[in-house]
C-alpha positions, 0 to 999 in steps of 0.5 A, spaced: 451 100 170 454 099 163 461 100 166 462 096 172 469 094 172 476 096 168 476 089 165 469 089 162 471 093 156 478 092 153 479 099 150 474 105 147 472 102 141 469 096 145 466 101 150 463 105 144 460 098 141 457 097 148 453 103 148 451 102 140 455 109 138 460 105 134 460 106 126 457 100 122 459 101 114 453 103 111 456 103 103 452 102 097 455 103 090 460 109 090 457 112 096 461 111 102 458 112 109 457 110 116 451 109 121 450 108 128 450 101 131 442 099 133 445 095 138 448 096 145 446 098 151 440 103 150 441 107 157 448 108 155 446 110 148 441 115 151 446 118 156 451 119 150 445 122 146 443 127 151 450 129 152 451 130 145 445 135 144 447 139 150 453 140 147 450 142 140 446 147 143 451 150 149 458 148 148 462 153 143 468 148 141 462 143 139 458 149 135 465 150 132 466 143 130 459 142 127 460 149 123 467 145 120 463 139 119 457 142 115 462 145 111 465 138 109 458 136 107 456 132 113 449 131 115 446 133 122 445 126 123 452 124 121 455 130 125 451 127 131 454 120 130 461 122 130 460 127 136 457 121 140 463 117 139 468 122 140 463 123 147 464 115 148 471 115 147 472 121 152 467 118 157 471 111 157 478 114 158 475 118 164 472 112 167 478 108 166 482 113 170 477 113 176 477 106 177 484 105 176 486 110 181 
């Protein structure tokens, strides 16, 4: 299991890095963008991807987020990266609360 005890990850950014969904700068020239980290726990990354795909398909709030980000000019790949990072943040907070209680 990726999150074995509360002290393993010091914050949600470290948990995102563990899952391989932390943003890495991938800019060139005047283009500023980020990409996903290819490292990390692949099982956790797959779980985050599955959650993101299900939300993109079924959750009305997430679909509104997709529409808003597409209007900003983001690609589906960039939107999925942002969504996976958001899910990792939510999951970390939930796991931390459940383990400390």
